[in-house]
C-alpha positions as CSV (number, residue, x, y, z in Angstrom):
1,M,-38.0,89.2,-58.0
2,F,-41.5,90.6,-57.2
3,R,-41.7,92.5,-54.3
4,R,-44.9,94.7,-54.4
5,F,-48.0,93.9,-56.8
6,F,-50.6,96.5,-56.8
7,I,-53.8,96.4,-60.0
8,P,-56.4,98.5,-58.9
9,L,-59.9,98.3,-60.6
10,V,-59.2,101.0,-63.1
11,T,-56.2,99.4,-64.9
12,I,-58.4,96.2,-64.9
13,L,-61.0,97.8,-66.6
14,A,-58.5,99.1,-69.2
15,M,-57.6,95.4,-70.2
16,Q,-58.0,94.9,-74.1
17,T,-59.4,91.5,-75.3
18,T,-60.8,90.1,-78.2
19,A,-62.5,86.8,-79.1
20,A,-63.5,86.3,-75.0
21,E,-64.2,88.4,-72.5
22,I,-62.8,89.4,-69.5
23,C,-66.2,90.3,-67.5
24,E,-67.3,91.1,-64.2
25,A,-67.3,88.2,-62.9
26,D,-63.4,88.1,-63.5
27,L,-63.3,91.7,-62.2
28,L,-65.3,90.6,-58.8
29,R,-62.5,87.4,-58.0
30,S,-59.9,89.9,-58.4
31,G,-58.0,90.2,-55.1
32,R,-56.2,93.0,-53.5
33,R,-53.4,93.2,-56.1
34,M,-54.2,90.3,-58.7
35,V,-56.7,89.6,-61.6
36,V,-58.3,85.9,-61.8
37,L,-59.3,85.2,-65.4
38,D,-61.5,82.2,-66.2
39,V,-59.7,80.7,-68.9
40,P,-62.4,80.1,-72.0
41,Q,-62.0,76.1,-73.7
42,D,-60.0,75.6,-76.1
43,K,-58.1,79.2,-75.8
44,K,-54.8,80.6,-74.8
45,L,-53.7,84.1,-73.7
46,V,-51.6,85.9,-75.6
47,G,-50.1,89.3,-75.4
48,H,-47.2,91.7,-74.3
49,A,-46.0,93.0,-71.1
50,P,-46.0,97.0,-71.0
51,Q,-43.0,98.8,-71.6
52,G,-40.8,99.2,-68.5
53,K,-43.2,97.4,-66.1
54,N,-43.2,93.8,-64.9
55,L,-45.8,91.0,-64.9
56,L,-46.6,87.8,-63.3
57,I,-48.8,85.0,-64.7
58,T,-49.4,82.0,-62.6
59,N,-51.7,79.1,-62.9
60,G,-51.8,79.2,-58.8
61,A,-49.3,76.2,-58.7
62,N,-46.1,77.8,-60.5
63,I,-44.9,81.0,-62.2
64,L,-45.9,80.2,-65.9
65,W,-44.2,83.6,-67.5
66,Q,-42.9,86.9,-66.0
67,G,-41.5,90.0,-67.8
68,K,-41.5,93.3,-68.7
69,D,-40.3,96.0,-71.6
70,G,-43.0,94.3,-74.5
71,E,-41.9,90.9,-73.9
72,A,-44.4,88.7,-75.6
73,F,-46.1,85.8,-73.8
74,E,-48.0,83.0,-74.8
75,I,-50.1,80.9,-72.0
76,P,-51.5,77.4,-72.7
77,G,-55.0,77.4,-72.0
78,Y,-55.1,73.7,-69.9
79,C,-55.9,75.2,-66.6
80,K,-58.9,77.0,-65.4
81,K,-57.9,79.9,-64.5
82,L,-54.8,82.1,-64.9
83,Y,-53.6,84.7,-61.9
84,L,-52.0,87.7,-63.3
85,L,-50.2,90.1,-60.8
86,S,-48.0,93.3,-61.7
87,E,-45.6,95.3,-59.4
88,T,-47.0,98.8,-60.5
89,A,-50.3,100.5,-60.8
90,D,-50.4,100.8,-64.3
91,T,-48.8,97.9,-65.8
92,C,-52.3,95.9,-67.0
93,K,-53.4,99.1,-68.4
94,Q,-51.2,99.1,-71.1
95,A,-51.0,95.1,-71.6
96,E,-52.2,93.9,-74.8
97,L,-54.2,90.6,-73.6
98,R,-56.5,88.4,-76.4
99,W,-57.5,85.2,-76.5
100,E,-56.4,82.8,-79.2
101,T,-57.6,79.4,-80.2
102,T,-55.3,76.6,-78.6
103,H,-54.7,72.9,-79.5
104,V,-53.3,71.1,-76.2
105,Q,-52.3,67.9,-75.9
106,S,-54.8,66.6,-72.7
107,A,-53.4,64.1,-70.4
108,K,-55.7,61.2,-70.2
109,H,-58.9,61.3,-68.7
110,G,-60.6,59.9,-66.1
111,K,-57.5,57.9,-64.4
112,K,-56.6,57.5,-60.8
113,I,-52.9,58.9,-60.8
114,Q,-51.0,58.0,-57.6
115,V,-47.4,59.8,-57.2
116,S,-45.1,59.7,-54.3
117,A,-43.1,62.7,-53.3
118,N,-39.8,60.9,-52.9
119,G,-38.8,61.4,-56.9
120,S,-39.7,57.6,-57.6
121,N,-41.9,58.7,-60.7
122,G,-40.7,61.8,-62.0
123,W,-42.8,64.4,-60.7
124,G,-40.2,65.5,-58.4
125,K,-38.9,65.1,-55.0
126,M,-39.2,66.7,-51.7
127,Q,-36.4,66.8,-49.5
128,A,-37.1,66.9,-45.4
129,A,-34.2,68.9,-44.2
130,V,-33.8,72.4,-42.2
131,G,-32.3,74.6,-44.5
132,T,-33.5,72.8,-47.5
133,D,-36.9,74.7,-49.3
134,A,-39.5,72.0,-49.8
135,G,-41.4,74.7,-51.5
136,P,-40.3,74.5,-55.0
137,A,-40.7,71.0,-55.2
138,L,-43.8,70.5,-53.8
139,R,-45.1,73.5,-56.4
140,R,-44.0,71.4,-59.4
141,L,-45.9,68.5,-57.9
142,L,-48.8,70.6,-57.7
143,G,-48.3,71.9,-61.1
144,N,-48.7,68.4,-62.6
145,A,-51.5,67.8,-60.4
146,L,-53.4,70.7,-61.9
147,W,-52.6,69.6,-65.3
148,H,-54.2,65.9,-64.8
149,G,-56.8,67.3,-62.4
150,C,-58.1,69.6,-65.2
151,C,-58.4,67.2,-67.6
152,G,-60.5,64.8,-65.4
153,S,-58.1,62.9,-63.4
154,E,-58.1,62.0,-59.7
155,V,-54.5,62.6,-58.5
156,T,-53.0,61.4,-55.0
157,I,-49.6,62.5,-54.1
158,D,-47.9,60.9,-51.0
159,I,-45.7,62.7,-48.9
160,P,-42.9,60.4,-46.9
161,K,-43.1,61.1,-43.2
162,G,-41.0,63.8,-42.2
163,E,-40.4,67.5,-41.4
164,Y,-40.5,69.9,-44.6
165,H,-39.4,73.1,-44.5
166,F,-40.7,76.4,-46.7
167,Y,-39.6,79.5,-47.0
168,P,-40.4,83.0,-48.1
169,E,-38.2,83.0,-51.2
170,G,-39.4,79.8,-52.4
171,A,-43.3,81.2,-51.9
172,L,-45.7,81.5,-54.8
173,P,-46.6,85.3,-54.8
174,L,-50.5,85.8,-54.4
175,S,-52.5,88.5,-53.7
176,Y,-56.2,88.4,-52.4
177,Y,-58.8,89.7,-49.4
178,I,-58.7,87.7,-46.4
179,S,-61.6,87.9,-44.2
180,N,-61.0,88.9,-40.6
181,H,-57.4,89.7,-41.1
182,D,-55.2,92.7,-41.7
183,Q,-55.1,93.1,-45.5
184,Q,-51.6,92.6,-47.2
185,D,-50.2,93.5,-50.5
186,L,-48.7,90.3,-51.0
187,Q,-49.3,87.0,-49.5
188,P,-46.1,84.6,-50.2
189,V,-47.8,81.3,-50.2
190,G,-45.9,78.1,-49.1
191,V,-48.5,75.2,-50.5
192,P,-50.3,77.1,-52.9
193,I,-53.2,74.5,-53.7
194,V,-54.9,76.5,-56.6
195,G,-56.9,75.3,-59.4
196,Q,-57.1,71.7,-58.0
197,K,-59.8,69.1,-58.8
198,K,-60.3,65.7,-56.7
199,L,-56.6,66.2,-55.5
200,K,-55.5,64.3,-52.0
201,I,-52.5,64.9,-50.6
202,N,-51.3,62.2,-47.9
203,G,-49.1,63.8,-45.3
204,N,-48.6,60.3,-43.6
205,G,-47.6,62.2,-40.2
206,S,-45.5,65.1,-41.8
207,T,-44.8,68.1,-40.3
208,F,-44.7,71.3,-42.4
209,V,-42.6,73.7,-41.0
210,F,-42.8,77.5,-42.2
211,H,-40.1,80.2,-42.0
212,G,-40.6,84.2,-41.6
213,A,-43.5,86.0,-42.6
214,M,-45.8,83.9,-44.8
215,Q,-49.0,82.3,-45.6
216,P,-48.5,78.7,-45.1
217,V,-51.4,76.8,-47.1
218,L,-53.8,78.2,-49.6
219,L,-56.9,76.2,-51.2
220,M,-58.5,78.5,-53.8
221,D,-60.7,77.8,-56.4
222,C,-60.6,74.0,-55.8
223,E,-63.0,71.4,-55.9
224,D,-62.9,68.1,-54.1
225,V,-59.4,68.4,-52.2
226,Q,-58.3,66.3,-49.6
227,L,-55.5,67.1,-46.7
228,N,-54.6,64.2,-44.5
229,D,-52.4,63.7,-41.6
230,I,-50.0,66.7,-41.3
231,T,-49.0,69.1,-38.8
232,I,-48.6,72.9,-39.7
233,K,-46.5,75.3,-37.4
234,H,-43.9,77.9,-37.7
235,D,-39.8,77.4,-36.9
236,A,-40.7,80.3,-34.0
237,P,-44.5,80.8,-32.2
238,Y,-45.8,84.2,-33.3
239,Y,-46.1,85.2,-29.4
240,N,-44.0,84.1,-26.7
241,E,-44.6,82.2,-23.4
242,G,-42.7,83.4,-20.3
243,K,-42.8,81.4,-16.8
244,I,-42.7,83.3,-13.5
245,V,-39.7,82.2,-12.0
246,E,-39.5,85.4,-9.3
247,I,-41.6,88.0,-8.2
248,K,-39.9,90.0,-5.7
249,D,-39.6,93.8,-5.0
250,G,-42.2,94.9,-7.1
251,C,-40.4,93.2,-10.4
252,T,-41.5,90.2,-11.9
253,T,-38.4,87.8,-13.5
254,L,-39.5,85.7,-16.5
255,E,-38.0,82.8,-18.3
256,F,-38.4,82.0,-21.9
257,A,-37.6,78.7,-23.4
258,E,-35.1,78.4,-26.4
259,Q,-38.3,78.3,-28.9
260,F,-39.3,81.8,-28.6
261,R,-37.7,84.5,-30.1
262,W,-37.5,87.8,-28.5
263,Q,-34.9,90.7,-27.7
264,V,-34.7,93.5,-25.2
265,Q,-33.6,97.0,-27.1
266,D,-33.3,100.4,-25.0
267,G,-35.1,99.0,-22.3
268,A,-38.4,97.5,-24.0
269,Y,-39.2,93.8,-24.9
270,Y,-40.0,92.9,-28.3
271,L,-41.6,89.9,-30.0
272,M,-39.6,88.4,-32.9
273,G,-41.6,85.3,-34.0
274,D,-42.2,86.3,-37.6
275,G,-38.6,88.2,-37.7
276,T,-40.1,91.5,-37.2
277,P,-40.1,93.9,-33.6
278,R,-43.1,93.7,-32.1
279,K,-44.3,95.1,-29.2
280,P,-46.7,93.1,-26.8
281,G,-50.0,94.6,-26.4
282,A,-50.9,92.5,-23.4
283,V,-50.1,89.4,-21.6
284,L,-52.7,86.2,-20.8
285,A,-52.3,84.0,-17.8
286,F,-52.0,80.1,-17.7
287,E,-51.3,77.7,-15.0
288,A,-48.3,75.4,-16.2
289,D,-50.5,72.4,-17.2
290,G,-52.4,74.7,-19.8
291,R,-55.4,76.0,-18.0
292,M,-56.2,79.8,-17.9
293,V,-56.3,81.2,-14.6
294,A,-59.6,82.2,-13.5
295,T,-59.5,86.2,-12.9
296,G,-63.3,86.3,-13.1
297,K,-62.1,89.6,-15.2
298,A,-61.3,90.4,-19.0
299,G,-58.2,88.0,-19.4
300,D,-56.2,90.5,-21.3
301,M,-53.8,92.1,-18.7
302,P,-51.8,95.2,-19.4
303,W,-48.5,94.7,-18.7
304,P,-45.8,97.6,-18.7
305,N,-43.0,96.8,-21.4
306,K,-39.8,98.4,-19.3
307,C,-37.6,95.7,-18.7
308,E,-33.9,94.3,-18.6
309,Q,-32.4,91.4,-19.7
310,I,-30.5,89.1,-16.6
311,S,-29.5,86.3,-18.6
312,P,-29.4,84.9,-22.3
313,T,-33.0,83.1,-21.1
314,Q,-34.3,85.7,-18.5
315,V,-35.8,89.0,-18.9
316,K,-36.6,91.1,-15.6
317,F,-39.9,93.4,-15.9
318,Y,-40.4,96.5,-13.5
319,N,-44.3,95.1,-13.1
320,D,-45.5,93.2,-10.0
321,A,-47.3,90.5,-11.1
322,A,-48.4,89.4,-7.5
323,K,-50.7,92.6,-7.6
324,L,-52.9,90.6,-10.6
325,G,-53.0,88.0,-8.5
326,L,-50.5,86.0,-10.3
327,K,-47.6,83.9,-8.6
328,E,-44.9,82.2,-9.8
329,G,-44.8,78.7,-11.8
330,Q,-47.6,80.2,-14.0
331,V,-47.0,81.3,-17.5
332,L,-47.7,84.4,-19.5
333,V,-48.4,84.5,-23.3
334,Y,-47.1,87.8,-24.7
335,R,-49.4,88.8,-27.4
336,H,-49.8,91.4,-29.8
337,Y,-53.1,92.0,-32.1
338,G,-51.7,91.8,-35.6
339,R,-53.3,89.2,-38.1
340,P,-51.3,89.4,-41.2
341,H,-51.2,85.4,-42.3
342,P,-53.8,82.8,-41.2
343,A,-52.1,79.5,-41.5
344,M,-54.8,78.0,-44.2
345,V,-57.1,79.8,-46.2
346,L,-59.9,78.4,-48.1
347,Y,-61.1,80.6,-50.8
348,R,-63.8,79.6,-53.5
349,A,-63.0,75.9,-52.3
350,N,-65.8,73.4,-52.3
351,G,-65.7,69.7,-51.0
352,T,-62.6,70.3,-48.7
353,T,-62.0,67.5,-46.5
354,L,-59.1,68.0,-43.4
355,N,-58.4,64.5,-42.0
356,K,-55.9,64.8,-38.8
357,V,-54.5,68.2,-40.0
358,V,-52.9,69.8,-36.5
359,F,-52.1,73.3,-36.2
360,Q,-49.8,74.2,-33.6
361,D,-49.5,77.9,-33.9
362,S,-50.3,80.8,-36.8
363,Q,-49.6,84.1,-37.8
364,G,-53.6,85.0,-37.6
365,M,-56.2,82.5,-37.5
366,A,-55.6,78.8,-38.1
367,L,-58.1,78.1,-40.7
368,I,-60.1,80.3,-42.4
369,A,-62.8,79.8,-44.7
370,Q,-64.3,82.4,-47.2
371,R,-66.9,82.1,-50.2
372,S,-66.4,78.0,-49.7
373,K,-69.3,75.3,-49.5
374,D,-69.3,71.7,-48.0
375,I,-66.3,71.8,-45.6
376,T,-65.4,68.6,-43.6
377,I,-63.2,68.3,-40.7
378,N,-62.0,65.0,-39.1
379,G,-60.2,64.6,-36.2
380,G,-56.7,67.3,-35.9
381,G,-57.3,70.9,-34.6
382,C,-55.4,73.4,-32.5
383,I,-53.3,71.3,-30.3
384,C,-50.5,72.3,-28.1
385,A,-47.0,71.7,-29.1
386,P,-44.8,70.0,-26.2
387,G,-44.1,72.7,-23.6
388,R,-46.5,75.1,-24.9
389,V,-49.9,76.7,-23.5
390,Y,-51.1,78.4,-26.5
391,T,-51.3,77.5,-29.8
392,V,-53.0,80.1,-32.7
393,S,-52.9,83.7,-32.2
394,A,-56.5,84.0,-33.3
395,D,-59.7,81.8,-33.9
396,A,-59.1,77.9,-34.7
397,T,-61.6,78.0,-37.4
398,H,-63.6,80.8,-39.1
399,F,-66.1,80.2,-41.7
400,S,-67.2,83.9,-43.4
401,N,-69.9,84.0,-46.2
402,C,-69.7,80.0,-46.6
403,A,-72.5,77.3,-47.8
404,G,-73.7,73.9,-47.8
405,T,-72.5,71.9,-44.7
406,I,-70.0,72.9,-42.2
407,T,-68.5,69.1,-40.4
408,V,-66.4,69.6,-37.6
409,K,-65.9,66.2,-35.9
410,D,-63.6,64.7,-33.0
411,A,-61.2,67.6,-33.2
412,T,-59.3,69.1,-30.3
413,Y,-59.2,73.0,-30.0
414,E,-56.9,74.3,-27.2
415,G,-54.9,77.3,-26.1
416,M,-56.3,79.7,-29.0
417,M,-56.2,83.0,-28.4
418,D,-59.8,83.1,-29.7
419,D,-62.5,81.3,-30.5
420,A,-62.6,77.1,-31.7
421,I,-65.4,77.9,-34.4
422,N,-67.0,81.3,-35.5
423,V,-69.5,80.9,-38.3
424,H,-71.0,84.1,-39.8
425,S,-72.2,86.0,-42.8
426,T,-70.3,89.6,-43.7
427,C,-73.1,92.3,-44.0
428,L,-72.6,95.3,-45.9
429,S,-73.7,98.9,-44.8
430,I,-76.3,100.5,-47.3
431,H,-74.1,103.3,-47.7
432,K,-76.1,105.4,-50.5
433,V,-78.8,104.6,-52.5
434,I,-78.6,106.2,-55.7
435,T,-82.0,105.3,-57.1
436,P,-84.4,102.4,-55.2
437,T,-82.7,100.1,-57.9
438,K,-79.4,101.0,-57.8
439,I,-77.3,101.5,-54.0
440,I,-73.8,101.4,-53.1
441,A,-73.2,98.7,-50.2
442,R,-70.0,99.5,-48.0
443,Y,-67.5,97.5,-46.5
444,M,-67.5,98.8,-43.1
445,H,-65.0,96.6,-41.2
446,P,-61.1,96.9,-42.2
447,Q,-60.5,93.1,-41.6
448,A,-63.0,92.4,-43.8
449,V,-63.4,93.9,-47.3
450,G,-62.9,93.2,-50.9
451,F,-63.8,89.2,-51.3
452,E,-66.9,88.9,-53.0
453,V,-69.9,89.2,-50.7
454,F,-72.8,89.0,-53.6
455,E,-72.5,88.3,-57.0
456,A,-75.0,89.2,-60.0
457,G,-77.9,86.6,-59.9
458,E,-77.9,85.8,-55.9
459,H,-80.4,87.1,-53.4
460,I,-80.2,89.8,-50.8
461,Q,-81.5,89.4,-47.3
462,F,-81.9,93.3,-45.9
463,I,-81.5,94.0,-42.4
464,K,-82.5,97.4,-40.1
465,G,-79.4,98.3,-38.8
466,Q,-81.0,99.3,-35.3
467,T,-83.2,96.6,-34.7
468,L,-81.5,93.8,-36.6
469,E,-85.1,92.7,-37.8
470,N,-85.1,90.6,-41.2
471,H,-87.5,92.2,-44.0
472,P,-89.7,89.1,-45.2
473,K,-89.2,89.8,-48.6
474,L,-85.6,88.7,-50.3
475,G,-84.0,91.2,-53.2
476,K,-82.0,90.1,-56.1
477,A,-78.8,91.7,-57.3
478,A,-79.0,92.0,-61.2
479,T,-75.6,93.6,-61.3
480,V,-72.5,93.8,-58.9
481,K,-69.7,95.9,-59.5
482,K,-66.7,96.6,-57.4
483,Q,-65.5,100.3,-57.3
484,D,-63.0,100.0,-54.9
485,E,-62.0,97.2,-52.2
486,N,-64.4,99.2,-49.5
487,H,-67.5,100.0,-52.0
488,L,-69.9,98.1,-54.0
489,L,-72.2,99.2,-56.5
490,I,-75.5,96.9,-56.7
491,T,-78.1,97.2,-59.1
492,L,-81.5,95.2,-57.7
493,E,-84.0,93.4,-59.8
494,E,-86.5,95.2,-57.8
495,P,-86.6,98.3,-55.9
496,L,-85.7,98.3,-52.0
497,P,-88.3,97.2,-49.9
498,H,-90.2,100.2,-48.0
499,G,-88.6,101.1,-44.9
500,I,-85.1,100.1,-46.1
501,G,-82.7,102.6,-46.4
502,E,-79.0,104.2,-45.8
503,G,-77.4,103.0,-42.4
504,D,-79.5,99.6,-43.0
505,A,-77.6,96.5,-44.2
506,L,-77.5,93.6,-46.7
507,E,-76.3,89.9,-46.4
508,N,-76.3,87.3,-49.0
509,A,-79.4,84.8,-48.4
510,D,-77.8,82.3,-50.8
511,W,-74.7,81.9,-48.9
512,Y,-75.4,80.1,-45.5
513,P,-74.1,77.2,-44.1
514,A,-75.7,74.2,-41.8
515,V,-72.9,73.4,-39.2
516,N,-72.5,70.1,-37.2
517,F,-70.0,70.6,-34.5
518,V,-69.8,66.9,-32.9
519,G,-67.6,65.2,-30.6
520,C,-65.2,67.7,-30.0
521,T,-63.2,69.1,-27.2
522,V,-62.6,72.9,-26.9
523,Q,-60.5,73.8,-23.8
524,H,-58.4,76.3,-22.2
525,N,-59.1,79.1,-24.8
526,R,-59.4,82.8,-24.4
527,A,-62.6,84.4,-25.5
528,R,-65.4,82.0,-26.1
529,G,-65.8,78.4,-27.3
530,T,-68.2,78.6,-30.3
531,L,-69.8,81.2,-32.3
532,F,-72.9,80.4,-34.5
533,T,-74.4,83.0,-36.4
534,T,-76.6,81.2,-39.6
535,P,-80.2,80.7,-40.3
536,K,-79.3,77.1,-41.4
537,P,-79.5,74.1,-39.0
538,V,-76.4,74.3,-36.3
539,L,-76.0,71.1,-34.1
540,V,-73.6,70.9,-31.0
541,Q,-73.6,67.7,-30.0
542,D,-71.2,65.2,-27.9
543,C,-69.0,67.8,-27.1
544,R,-66.6,68.7,-23.9
545,F,-66.0,72.3,-23.1
546,L,-63.4,72.4,-20.8
547,G,-62.3,75.9,-19.1
548,S,-63.1,78.1,-22.2
549,S,-62.5,81.2,-20.4
550,G,-65.9,82.7,-21.8
551,S,-69.1,81.4,-22.8
552,A,-68.8,78.0,-24.4
553,I,-71.3,78.7,-26.9
554,L,-72.5,82.2,-28.4
555,L,-75.4,83.0,-30.7
556,A,-74.1,86.5,-31.7
557,G,-75.1,89.0,-35.0
558,D,-74.8,92.4,-35.4
559,A,-75.0,95.1,-38.2
560,Q,-73.1,98.0,-36.0
561,G,-69.6,96.7,-35.4
562,W,-68.0,93.7,-37.1
563,Y,-71.1,93.6,-39.3
564,E,-70.9,89.5,-38.6
565,S,-74.9,88.9,-39.2
566,G,-77.2,85.3,-40.1
567,R,-79.8,85.1,-37.3
568,C,-79.6,81.4,-36.2
569,L,-83.3,79.8,-36.6
570,D,-82.7,76.4,-35.1
571,V,-79.9,75.3,-32.9
572,K,-80.0,72.5,-31.1
573,I,-77.2,71.7,-28.3
574,I,-77.4,68.0,-26.8
575,N,-75.5,65.9,-24.8
576,N,-72.4,68.2,-24.2
577,L,-70.2,68.9,-21.1
578,F,-69.8,72.1,-19.9
579,D,-67.1,71.7,-17.4
580,H,-66.2,75.6,-15.5
581,N,-66.5,78.0,-18.6
582,L,-66.7,81.3,-17.8
583,I,-63.8,82.2,-15.9
584,Q,-63.4,85.6,-17.2
585,R,-65.2,88.4,-19.0
586,Y,-65.0,89.2,-22.4
587,Q,-67.3,90.6,-25.0
588,F,-71.0,88.7,-25.3
589,T,-70.0,86.1,-22.4
590,E,-72.8,86.8,-20.4
591,G,-73.4,83.0,-19.3
592,I,-72.0,79.8,-20.3
593,I,-74.5,79.8,-23.6
594,S,-74.8,83.5,-24.3
595,V,-77.6,84.8,-27.0
596,Y,-76.5,88.0,-27.5
597,P,-76.6,89.7,-30.7
598,M,-76.0,93.5,-31.1
599,V,-79.4,95.1,-31.3
600,K,-79.2,99.0,-30.1
601,H,-83.1,99.0,-30.0
602,P,-84.5,95.9,-28.9
603,N,-87.7,97.8,-27.6
604,Q,-88.5,98.3,-31.2
605,Q,-88.3,95.1,-32.7
606,T,-91.4,93.6,-34.4
607,E,-89.5,90.1,-34.3
608,R,-86.8,88.7,-32.1
609,Y,-83.6,87.7,-34.0
610,H,-82.4,84.4,-33.0
611,K,-85.1,81.7,-32.4
612,N,-85.6,78.1,-32.0
613,I,-82.5,77.0,-29.5
614,L,-83.1,73.8,-28.0
615,V,-80.5,73.0,-25.3
616,E,-81.1,69.3,-23.7
617,G,-79.7,66.4,-22.3
618,N,-76.4,68.0,-21.3
619,T,-74.3,68.5,-18.1
620,F,-73.0,71.8,-16.9
621,L,-70.3,71.4,-13.9
622,T,-70.0,75.1,-13.1
623,H,-69.3,77.6,-10.4
624,R,-72.2,80.0,-9.8
625,V,-72.6,82.0,-13.2
626,P,-75.5,82.2,-15.7
627,L,-76.1,78.7,-17.6
628,L,-77.9,80.9,-20.2
629,Y,-78.1,84.7,-21.1
630,A,-80.4,85.8,-24.0
631,I,-81.4,88.8,-25.7
632,S,-83.7,89.1,-28.7
633,A,-84.5,85.4,-28.9
634,D,-87.5,83.6,-29.3
635,G,-88.4,79.8,-28.9
636,I,-85.6,78.7,-26.0
637,I,-85.9,75.2,-24.6
638,F,-83.8,74.3,-21.8
639,R,-84.8,71.2,-20.6
640,N,-83.5,67.9,-19.5
641,N,-79.7,68.7,-18.2
642,T,-77.8,68.0,-15.5
643,V,-76.9,71.0,-13.6
644,K,-74.2,70.7,-10.6
645,F,-73.0,74.0,-9.2
646,D,-70.0,74.5,-7.0
647,D,-67.5,77.3,-5.4
648,K,-64.4,75.9,-7.4
649,H,-64.3,79.7,-8.9
650,A,-65.9,83.4,-7.3
651,P,-69.6,83.7,-8.5
652,M,-70.2,86.1,-11.5
653,H,-72.9,87.7,-13.0
654,N,-75.1,87.7,-9.5
655,K,-75.6,83.7,-9.6
656,Q,-78.7,83.8,-11.6
657,P,-79.2,80.6,-13.7
658,Y,-81.1,82.2,-16.5
659,V,-80.8,85.9,-17.6
660,L,-83.3,86.7,-19.9
661,Q,-83.8,90.4,-21.9
662,H,-86.7,91.1,-24.9
663,C,-87.1,87.3,-25.2
664,G,-90.5,85.8,-26.6
665,K,-91.5,82.3,-25.6
666,T,-89.3,79.8,-23.5
667,D,-89.4,76.9,-21.4
668,L,-86.9,76.6,-18.8
669,Q,-86.1,73.8,-16.7
670,Q,-86.5,74.4,-12.8
671,L,-83.4,74.1,-10.7
């Protein structure tokens, strides 16, 4: 059984091939502990495992071969990609690999194939029962679909309505970088949808339940995949919720429902959602009906962990909740800050559609998409399970270095520990200038490393680090070589522009998405409602923002912190309802609509960062907080909006309706 997989770049470079190339593009696609190989047409992979070392080869659905000690392997070439994993650092250094001509019997082209997961078609049967792992059976179905999809057929898999359980032991081991998450050596993937083309999976209202620490769903190297009517959850929530049942004598007693896993050891409380003891880093307070408690300050409250268990469901904490302004009947969500496994990853996945896909909890973000194009979400979202006030442990949806159009329509996002949607580029710092045409670029945040921000032939936007000014002339990458997970060696077709050098940043000018966020409900979540950082058109229309603790909409951007960039040049915020947002103070939450790029020296700018922002026809029901905060923006229009102030919550930010700093032209309605 493979436990740990490690293939550094130096060993990848040592692979020997004949009759075909394992080229730079393959190396750039290589994950944290995995090598991705493009399969040449009519070729098969032939070789031997190195002596004393393990090697695993998969097509992304099933394990095709695993062995060691010089065992020979021969992998048919019907799939488009192969994924190689090894448990030790030098395995592939000694592996003998070559491509040979093959004659594989192809499935009939152009067919529309519909199969059921009830076993009636001979493709395999999924069983809905606790203790029965549905993962291997679903992967057999996916393996058959991969064969037919690679030969041009459209495949639909119908899953009978039921509750299906997935366990790490039956998962497919894969390894890859995930933006904005803790980087894992290995991701045990319960539902690996990899290399698929024109695949549709109908859940028919099914629930997929994942056990322990694992990656529930992955769509990688896919095209035109559709998932319909599925709910995704874990057998135990990652965070816990405790209802305040008593505040007395400086202590607070909480009651935890049976669905939450925890333990008290040596007088300290530990979360056990994924089976690993974790101390909570903070608590957040909710009303029993799911609304966040309006504290007027940061929602993450420190909470001493000293306690004693007084019954099977109750714990007494030596902390006075009343001093935090809390009261009996409210609910505390115990959280930490780990992000090991998002519920769903889209990676190099184009044309993905999610219809009525619901996330009830996660061990990271609900959905993270990276290096993917044209994503559509209809309905579904992050929706609280019965008796719960929180859903996922970070962002609901997160799009990093995507392209095409992202459309999110009629979805509901509630109770998240972060934002409903975050769209941005990942920019890299210019770490070293070797020559005017050769630079080393560095991934700057440890949770955003390794995945391909640039490939050869793509355009580069240069950014002044201190002022966030975008240089008017784009560059172009001639070659991109991955030195390690933190550094890229980029050769430019032309020299660096004048004034751009070490400490400045660069982002991919070919990978920006347009965004349509329409008809959605965002409510009762931590942090902000929506974040957009892309120069392509952004439309937020007919949405409801109800009690988002921070700003409902943030236009961000930085090249000094998270390095999440992409200035906004065309934003329309039309016909939305903003109902009492900004009840707590998080980062970049200065207004209900906050335009807040991280510009260290805005007074040195010759051009403002964000431009052309229209806020029209919206309704603001709000206590006395700024409707709009903006820094380094030009071309803001705020008109024809209905605004009703009240005293439901304490005023914040000096009660000013508009706060502008270092802005250009604006047109703001009189209130």
